[in-house]
PATORRO-242832 format. One record per residue (C-alpha): residue number from 1; x negated, y, z negated; chain. Coordinates in Angstrom, 1 decimal. Layout:
N
ATOM   pos        X        Y        Z   unit
ATOM   NUM        X        Y        Z      A
...
//
This chain:
215
ATOM   pos        X        Y        Z   unit
ATOM     1    161.6     63.1     51.8      A
ATOM     2    160.9     60.9     48.7      A
ATOM     3    159.8     63.9     46.6      A
ATOM     4    161.9     66.9     47.3      A
ATOM     5    159.3     69.1     45.7      A
ATOM     6    156.4     67.9     47.9      A
ATOM     7    156.3     70.9     50.2      A
ATOM     8    156.4     73.4     47.3      A
ATOM     9    153.7     71.5     45.3      A
ATOM    10    151.5     71.3     48.4      A
ATOM    11    151.8     75.1     48.8      A
ATOM    12    150.7     75.6     45.2      A
ATOM    13    147.4     73.9     46.1      A
ATOM    14    146.4     76.3     48.8      A
ATOM    15    142.9     76.7     47.3      A
ATOM    16    142.1     73.9     44.8      A
ATOM    17    138.5     75.0     44.5      A
ATOM    18    139.5     78.4     43.2      A
ATOM    19    142.8     78.0     41.4      A
ATOM    20    144.7     75.3     39.6      A
ATOM    21    148.3     74.5     40.6      A
ATOM    22    149.4     75.6     37.1      A
ATOM    23    147.7     79.0     37.5      A
ATOM    24    149.3     79.5     40.9      A
ATOM    25    152.7     78.3     39.6      A
ATOM    26    152.7     80.8     36.7      A
ATOM    27    151.5     83.7     38.8      A
ATOM    28    154.1     82.9     41.5      A
ATOM    29    156.9     82.6     38.9      A
ATOM    30    155.9     86.0     37.5      A
ATOM    31    155.8     87.7     40.9      A
ATOM    32    159.1     86.1     42.0      A
ATOM    33    161.0     86.9     38.8      A
ATOM    34    159.8     90.6     38.8      A
ATOM    35    160.7     90.9     42.5      A
ATOM    36    164.2     89.6     41.9      A
ATOM    37    164.9     91.6     38.7      A
ATOM    38    163.7     94.9     40.1      A
ATOM    39    166.3     94.6     42.8      A
ATOM    40    168.9     94.5     40.1      A
ATOM    41    167.4     97.1     37.7      A
ATOM    42    164.1     98.7     38.6      A
ATOM    43    161.4     98.8     35.9      A
ATOM    44    158.1    100.5     36.6      A
ATOM    45    156.2     98.5     33.9      A
ATOM    46    157.3     95.3     35.5      A
ATOM    47    156.3     96.7     38.9      A
ATOM    48    152.8     97.5     37.5      A
ATOM    49    152.6     93.9     36.2      A
ATOM    50    153.5     92.7     39.7      A
ATOM    51    150.7     94.7     41.3      A
ATOM    52    148.1     93.5     38.7      A
ATOM    53    148.9     89.9     39.3      A
ATOM    54    149.0     90.1     43.1      A
ATOM    55    145.6     91.9     43.1      A
ATOM    56    144.0     88.8     41.8      A
ATOM    57    144.4     87.3     45.3      A
ATOM    58    142.9     88.1     48.6      A
ATOM    59    145.2     89.5     51.2      A
ATOM    60    145.3     86.2     53.2      A
ATOM    61    146.0     84.3     50.0      A
ATOM    62    149.0     86.5     49.2      A
ATOM    63    150.9     85.1     52.2      A
ATOM    64    151.1     81.8     50.4      A
ATOM    65    153.4     83.4     47.9      A
ATOM    66    155.9     84.3     50.6      A
ATOM    67    155.9     80.7     51.7      A
ATOM    68    156.5     79.6     48.1      A
ATOM    69    159.4     82.0     47.8      A
ATOM    70    161.0     80.7     50.9      A
ATOM    71    160.6     77.0     49.8      A
ATOM    72    161.9     77.6     46.3      A
ATOM    73    164.9     79.5     47.6      A
ATOM    74    165.6     76.5     49.9      A
ATOM    75    165.4     74.1     46.9      A
ATOM    76    167.9     76.2     44.9      A
ATOM    77    170.3     76.5     47.8      A
ATOM    78    170.2     72.7     48.3      A
ATOM    79    171.5     72.0     44.7      A
ATOM    80    175.3     71.8     44.3      A
ATOM    81    175.3     72.1     40.5      A
ATOM    82    173.0     74.0     38.1      A
ATOM    83    169.8     72.0     37.6      A
ATOM    84    166.4     72.6     36.0      A
ATOM    85    164.4     72.7     39.2      A
ATOM    86    161.5     74.7     37.8      A
ATOM    87    161.2     72.5     34.7      A
ATOM    88    160.9     69.5     37.0      A
ATOM    89    158.2     71.1     39.1      A
ATOM    90    156.3     72.3     36.1      A
ATOM    91    156.4     68.8     34.7      A
ATOM    92    155.2     67.2     37.9      A
ATOM    93    152.1     69.5     38.2      A
ATOM    94    151.1     69.6     34.6      A
ATOM    95    152.7     66.6     32.9      A
ATOM    96    154.0     69.1     30.3      A
ATOM    97    157.6     69.6     29.3      A
ATOM    98    159.2     73.0     28.5      A
ATOM    99    162.4     71.4     27.1      A
ATOM   100    162.5     71.9     23.4      A
ATOM   101    164.4     69.3     21.2      A
ATOM   102    165.2     69.7     17.5      A
ATOM   103    166.7     66.5     16.0      A
ATOM   104    169.0     66.1     18.9      A
ATOM   105    169.0     64.9     22.5      A
ATOM   106    169.8     67.6     25.1      A
ATOM   107    173.2     65.8     25.9      A
ATOM   108    174.2     65.9     22.2      A
ATOM   109    173.4     69.6     22.0      A
ATOM   110    175.3     70.4     25.2      A
ATOM   111    178.3     68.5     24.0      A
ATOM   112    178.4     70.3     20.7      A
ATOM   113    178.2     73.7     22.3      A
ATOM   114    180.6     72.8     25.0      A
ATOM   115    183.5     72.3     22.5      A
ATOM   116    183.0     75.8     21.3      A
ATOM   117    183.1     77.2     24.9      A
ATOM   118    186.2     75.2     25.7      A
ATOM   119    188.0     76.7     22.6      A
ATOM   120    186.9     80.2     23.6      A
ATOM   121    187.9     79.8     27.2      A
ATOM   122    191.4     78.7     26.2      A
ATOM   123    191.8     82.0     24.4      A
ATOM   124    189.9     84.6     26.5      A
ATOM   125    188.2     83.1     29.6      A
ATOM   126    185.0     84.5     28.4      A
ATOM   127    182.5     82.1     26.8      A
ATOM   128    179.3     83.6     25.4      A
ATOM   129    176.2     81.6     24.8      A
ATOM   130    173.0     82.7     23.0      A
ATOM   131    170.0     80.4     23.6      A
ATOM   132    166.9     81.1     21.5      A
ATOM   133    163.6     79.5     22.7      A
ATOM   134    165.2     79.1     26.1      A
ATOM   135    162.2     77.4     27.7      A
ATOM   136    163.0     77.0     31.4      A
ATOM   137    166.7     77.5     30.8      A
ATOM   138    167.4     73.8     31.0      A
ATOM   139    169.9     73.7     28.1      A
ATOM   140    171.8     76.6     29.7      A
ATOM   141    171.9     74.9     33.1      A
ATOM   142    173.0     71.6     31.6      A
ATOM   143    175.7     73.6     29.7      A
ATOM   144    176.9     75.3     32.9      A
ATOM   145    176.9     72.0     34.8      A
ATOM   146    179.0     70.3     32.0      A
ATOM   147    181.5     73.2     32.1      A
ATOM   148    181.9     72.5     35.8      A
ATOM   149    182.7     68.8     34.9      A
ATOM   150    185.5     70.1     32.7      A
ATOM   151    186.9     72.2     35.6      A
ATOM   152    185.7     75.5     34.1      A
ATOM   153    184.0     78.0     36.4      A
ATOM   154    180.7     78.8     34.7      A
ATOM   155    180.2     81.8     37.1      A
ATOM   156    183.3     83.4     35.6      A
ATOM   157    183.6     81.8     32.1      A
ATOM   158    180.0     82.0     30.9      A
ATOM   159    177.9     84.9     29.7      A
ATOM   160    174.4     84.1     28.5      A
ATOM   161    171.8     85.8     26.3      A
ATOM   162    168.5     83.9     26.6      A
ATOM   163    165.6     84.7     24.4      A
ATOM   164    162.0     83.5     24.3      A
ATOM   165    158.5     84.6     23.1      A
ATOM   166    156.7     83.1     26.2      A
ATOM   167    156.9     85.4     29.3      A
ATOM   168    156.7     82.4     31.7      A
ATOM   169    159.7     80.9     29.9      A
ATOM   170    161.5     84.1     30.4      A
ATOM   171    160.7     84.3     34.0      A
ATOM   172    161.6     80.7     34.8      A
ATOM   173    164.9     81.0     33.0      A
ATOM   174    165.7     84.3     34.8      A
ATOM   175    165.0     82.8     38.2      A
ATOM   176    167.2     79.8     37.6      A
ATOM   177    170.1     81.8     36.2      A
ATOM   178    169.7     84.2     39.0      A
ATOM   179    170.0     81.6     41.7      A
ATOM   180    172.8     79.7     40.0      A
ATOM   181    174.8     83.0     39.7      A
ATOM   182    175.1     82.9     35.9      A
ATOM   183    175.9     86.2     34.1      A
ATOM   184    172.9     86.7     31.9      A
ATOM   185    170.4     88.9     30.2      A
ATOM   186    167.0     87.2     29.5      A
ATOM   187    164.9     88.8     26.7      A
ATOM   188    161.2     88.5     25.9      A
ATOM   189    160.3     89.0     22.2      A
ATOM   190    157.0     89.4     20.5      A
ATOM   191    156.5     86.2     18.5      A
ATOM   192    155.2     87.7     15.2      A
ATOM   193    157.4     90.8     15.0      A
ATOM   194    160.5     89.8     17.1      A
ATOM   195    160.0     93.2     18.8      A
ATOM   196    161.7     93.3     22.2      A
ATOM   197    159.2     93.6     25.1      A
ATOM   198    161.3     93.0     28.2      A
ATOM   199    164.8     92.2     29.3      A
ATOM   200    165.9     91.1     32.7      A
ATOM   201    169.5     91.1     34.1      A
ATOM   202    171.0     88.8     36.7      A
ATOM   203    173.2     90.6     39.2      A
ATOM   204    176.3     89.1     37.6      A
ATOM   205    175.8     90.6     34.2      A
ATOM   206    178.7     93.0     33.6      A
ATOM   207    177.9     94.9     30.4      A
ATOM   208    176.6     98.4     30.3      A
ATOM   209    172.8     98.0     30.7      A
ATOM   210    172.0    101.3     29.0      A
ATOM   211    173.9    100.5     25.8      A
ATOM   212    172.9     96.9     25.2      A
ATOM   213    171.2     95.9     22.0      A
ATOM   214    169.3     92.6     21.3      A
ATOM   215    171.7     89.8     20.5      A
//
């Protein structure tokens, strides 16, 4: 297939007259992320959010979200290295880009951070990364992929704290770190006050959940 996302994107368009692909994408990402995270650490507020979103759709429409879940899972399982699948899909359906650049290309930024992780890993085999304004998690995934190039096991050597003020960013990052088996906590902050609103844990995060503070 020329476009590996074709099936997934077609599924997003199950009712073009009623919903935009972007709207379906954001609702699906929200439902999928909450479903995954509540298997790791149940949160009733997130469950209530799940119900509110799903109730927007007729019962027969809701079955499309199961198909989207299956197709996205297949896409993640087909990737050998960490890759920004959701960023790619979002760009294709909206022509918008979630990757945020500040005076540097992504590769330059990854290279600079990589040196620090190599130094840490030589000492303790425990690299820690904090990513503010994480977007889709693209920088984290590029970072993990580059670690692999240097024969470091990102699943063992990397622990991530990802932070954003956009809930869809938080959900996209969480899904991608979940599937690529990266140890992470992903935090949603209120933009004006920096008050914490949500945190989601991948199954691989080892710290004591009850005692964690915002990084």
